[in-house]
Structure formats: C-alpha cells, structure tokens
N, C-alpha and C positions, 0 to 999 in steps of 0.2 A: 159640226156644231151648228145649231139652228140660228143663233143670233150673230149679227155682224160684229166682229171683234176689231178693236183698234189695231192698226198695223204694227205698232211697237209691242203690243201684247202678243200678236201672232208670232213675231220674231222670238219673243221670250219663250213661247210654247215650243217653237221649233228647237231652240237651244236646250230646253229642259228635256225634251224627248230624246235628243241626241245623247245627252248625258245619261239618261235612263237606260238607253240601249247598251252603253258601255258598262254600266253598273250591273244590268241583268246578265250580260255575257260573263262578267267576272264572277258573279254569284254562283255560276254553275260549277266552278272548281276553286273553292276558297283555299284549298291547300297550296295552291300556287302563288297566293298573295305574298307580296313583300310588304311587311308592316314595319314602320318606324315610329318612334315616339317623339312628339314635339315637346312633351312634358310628361311627368308621371300621370298615367291614366288618360292621356290625351294623344290619340293615335292618328296617324295618317298613312294611307296606302297609295300605291301607284294608281289605284282606281280613282281616288279623290283627285289626284293631279291630272290624270287623263280626262276625267269628266270636266274639270275646270277649264282645261285647254280647249275642249270641244265647245263649251258654252261661250268662252271669250271669242273664239274664232267666228262663231255664228253671229254674235252680237256686233263685233267690230267690222265684220264684212258688210253688215247692213248699215251700221252707224259708226263709221270710223272716227268721228269727232266726239264721241261720248267718252265719259270717264268710267273707270272700273274700280270697284272695291270688292276684292274676293278673299275668301278665308285663307287660301294657301299661298297666293301670290301678292296679297295686299293691293297696293295701288300702282304696281309697276307697269301695268298695261293701260292702254287707252289715253285719252287726253287728260291733262292735269287740271285744266281750268274750265272744263265744260260745266254748263248748268245742268246737264244730264248725267246722272251717276247710276250705274248698274251695280247692285249690291247682291253678291252671289255666295251661296253655300253649295258647293257641288255635290256634297254627300253629308247631309245632316243625319247623324246617327251612325257614325263610322264604327263605333264599338259594337253596336248591334250587327252591322254588316259583317264585320270580321268573324263574328260568332254564328252567322247564319240565322240570326233572329230577325224576322222579316218586318222590321219597323224602321224605315229610313226613307229619306226623300231628297229631292233636288229643290233648292229654293232660289228664286230669282226675283228681284224687285227693281223697278226703275223709279228713281227719285228725280224730280225736276225742281231745282232751286230749293232743295231740302225737304220736299214734300213727296211722299210715295204716291205714285200715280198708277202704276201697273204692277201686278204681282202674279206669280205662278209658283205653285208648290206641286211637284209631281211625285207620286208614290209609284215607283216602277214595279213593285211586287204585285200591286193590285191594278195597275194601269189606271189609277185614279188621278185625275187632273183637276186641281183646285186653281181657280183663277179669278182675278178681280181687276176692274178698272175704276178709278175714282169717279163716283157719281153714277156708275152704271150697275152696281151690285156685285155680289160674289157668287160663284157657281162651283159646283162639283160636277164635272162632265157637262151635262146640259141642264142640271137641276139647280134652281135658285136656292141659295143658302139663307137661312135665318137662324139667329141664336135661339136658344130654348126659352120657354116661357115660365120656367119654375121661379118661384119667388121666395121659397123657404130654404134656408141653408141646410136644414135638417133633411131635405129631400135632394140635395144637390150632389152631383158627382164632379169632383174637382181633379184636374190634372196638375202635375208638378214635375220637378226634376230635382234629383238629389245632388248635393255638392260632391265633387269627386276629385278636385284638383288639390295639390299640395298648397297649404295656406288657407284653404276654405275654412270658414268658421262652422264646424260641425255642431258645436253646442248650440249656437244661435239657431241653426236650421232645425235641430230637433225640437227646440221650443216653438218655432213657427209651425212645424209639422203637427205637434201636439195641439196647438191652439186651433188649427184648422180642422184636424181630424176629429176632435171631440164634438164639433158642431155640424159636420156634413155627413152625407150618406156613405161616402167612400172616397178614397184618394187613389189615383193611378199614376204610374211613372213608366211609360213605355220607352222613353229615352231619345226622342227626336222632337225638339221644341217646335220646329217648323210645322210638323204634323199636329202637335198638340194645339197650336193656335188655330189651325184649320178645323180641328175637332170642336173647338169652342164656336167657331163660325157656323159649323154644321149642326150645332145643338147636341152633339154627342156628349160633350162636357158642358156643365153649366158655368164653370170658371176654371182659371188656371193661374198659377204663380210659379216663379222661379227666380233664382239669383244667379249672377255670373254669366249671363248671356251676352253675346256680341251682336252688333247690328245685323250681320248676315244671318243670324239665327232667327231674328224676329221681324225684319223689315217687311217681307212678303206677307207673313201671317197677320201682321198688324192691320194691313189694309183689308184682308179677308174679314177680320172681325168687325171693323167699323162699317164696311159695306154690307155686312149681314145684320146690322143693328146693334152690335155690341159696343163695349167700351174697353179701352186699354190704357194703362198708365203705369206710373211707378207706385211704390207702396203707399205714398201719401196722396195718391189720386191726381198727381200732376201729369201733364202730357209729355214731359221731356224724358220719357223712359228709354229712348233708343240707345243712349250711351251711358245710362245710369247703372247698368249691371243688376237691375231688378225690374221685374215686370209682373203686373197682375192684370188679368183680363176676365171678361165674363159678360153674361147678359146684364142689362143695367141694374137689376135688383140684386143679383148675386155679387156683381162687381162692387157695389156699395158696401155690402156686408164684408167682403174680403178685405177691402181697404180699411174698414174699421178694425179688423183683426190684425192686419199686417203692418199698419202704420207705425206701431212702436218698434218694429224691427227694421225700419228703413236705414239704408246706408248710402245716401245720395252722394255721388261723386261730384265735387265742385271742380269742374274742369277749368284750369287756368286759361285754356284756349278759348273758352266761352267769352271771357272778358277781353282777352287780347285780340280776339277776332270777332268782336261783338257785331260788327257790321254784317257778318254772314252767319254767325252761329245761330242755330234755331233752338231757343229755350223757352219753355212755357212760363208765364207769370206764376208766381207762387199760389195764386188763388184760382188758377184756371181749371176748368173741368177737363178731364182727359177724353177728348173726342178723338185723339189718336193720330197716328201716321205722320207726325212731324219728326224730323231728325236733323241733327246738325250736318252741315256739309262735310265733305271728305276731310278737309284740313282740320276741323274741330274734332272729328271722329278720330283721326290718326293721332292727334295730340292727346286726346283724352284716353285713348285705349292703347296707344303704341301699336296699333293695328296688329292685334293678336296677343299682346301681353295681357295677362290677367293680374290685376292688382290684388295682392293677398289681403285677406281680412285678418287682422291681428287677433290673437287669442285674448288680448286684454280688452277688446271691444266690449263696451257695456252691454249687458243683457237686460232688457226691460223687465220690470217686475209686474207691471200691470198695464192694461190697455188704456189708451187715451181716446177721448171722443174725437171723431173727425167728421166735419160737415161735408157732405157730398152734394154738389149742385148738379141738377139735371143738365146734361150737356145740350147746348144748342146745336141745331143742325149746322154742319160746316157750310160756309158760304160757297156759292158757285165759283169755281176756279176759272180764271181766264187764261190759264196756261195753254200753250198750243198743243192740246191733245185732242 
C-alpha cells in the first residue's frame, strides 16, 4: 500500500487477512462444514467461530487493554471499561458462504469513545480490501473511494437486504420495497451488508437501506461511506442509526430522496439504556443531520440489543398509508477529532 496507514488500522488489516485465510481454506470443501442455527434462518459455522478467534487474538495481542464486541462471542473478551472498542463480524454473509455463493466478508471497526475511527472490510473471494481512517479517506486496495455523483433516483441503483428472521415484519418491508423499487433504476440484494455499505462508498450503489442490522454489520461500512463523501443515518435522517435496527445510506442527493421515501416506515428503538446511561450513550439530537459513524458505547449497545438478540417486529405494527415530507439538512463537515489517533 502506497500511503502510510495508522498503526491500529494496520493491526485491523492483519486480523482481517488472518480471518480471510481461514474462510478461504474452508470454502474449498464446504461439505465438511458443521452448521448450527442460532435462530431460524440465522446460521453459524465453526468457520465463523475460528475466524473470530483469530481476529480477537491478533487484536488483543497488540492492544490487550482494548474492549471487544463481536457477533459470536459478544463482549466476553477484552477489557470491559476501555475507551477503545473493536466491533467485529468475522463472516458477514454466512448463509452465502454455506451455499458457496461468493459474497461475504470480514468486518472490523475500532471505536474510540463511541466514534468509529478505523475500519476494514475484507472480501476474501476477490482479495479486495476496503479500509478507512477517520479524516484520511476510504480506499479499496490503493484506490481512493468516492460515492457516486448520480442525483436522480430514476437512475439510481439501490442495495438492500430482505427480512429473514422469525418475527420480521414482511408486510412492512414489501411496502418499503415497492416504494423504493418504483422510483429507482434497480434494487440488488447480495446478502452481506458490510460489503453493501462498501459498495455505496465505492459508487457501485447510489444508495442502500436495510432493517434488522446489528452494530457489527454496519460499524466499519459506516466509516467507509462518510470518508467517501456519503451520508448514513436511520430512516428519519438522524445519526443514531448504529443501534436502531434500520439504516439508509447513499451519496448526498440519493440519501435525501431515500429518507423522504423511507421515513414513514421508521421503527426507531427507544433504548432505555440511552437515558439510564446518558453520560456515555451516544445519541444524535432529533434534528441532527446524519453525518454518520457515531454509535453508543458497549454498555448501551448491549442493553439495547441484548448483544445478538433481535427484537421482533409485531404484525400489528402500523403500516403507513402515505409519505410524509422530511426536511434534510446538508451535513456539516465533521469537526477535526482530537482523539489520539
């Protein structure tokens, strides 16, 4: 890589490549995989677990005082009270991996006091390395990433993810799908949200939206998008998307139009932990523009999510009958951060 990278980003890249090697070796003989189910349609393999162990070993060997929030092991590793929190998805797209469908990735992000500072998403099937440092831009291998310049929704390619868990509100999603599909050039659903967000940063997609995602699915990708000039938030355009189980992203023009379309379908989670732990919880003001990459600290995340538990959407949930207007403010440039990076 031509540019000098931050030491913590280098460690994250080392960890991601170690996990990618495990995943690539296992992909050569999928018939030998042991697959178990965390919940209906939510799978885990020994590859997920081995990749996660490899990542954590690399990270904690370099930074033993840091905290860990990982998909498979939660927060049982690392320091519990550190300002530094590594947010890890060892294999995003497990269902694709199990079937030999080559769209999956390793996702690693580092947050300092609730703000994502370093991010790596590694696609082992293509040896594609997406990485970003706050204030230093986002890259694919050695190429600087920028979001697309399309301004018309009718010309936009939008990524999404379908609901698949028991309790998901499929009727609500079909209405969202229809509302977006009728206005854009096409919708895609490859099945790995970490890569989807990187594809927005790279300009492959003009926008993206999904419900039901966890912090480890989106933490790294959120920094990629903001460093590439894009916006990311929840369905009403607020920046507290990380633990709200809904996310929309895109270049600034398409993002604004997606928020206009999706705002009636918002299902913002009011985390009790946010008020109980207000001194540390990171939540955007109601009128803030989604300049992205802020998340609550581990304690608020764990309380809000149960670290891995998916709150069911009740079938009785109201379905909006018409759109409502939403004002989108142009995001100010984030202030220069004085964190020790």
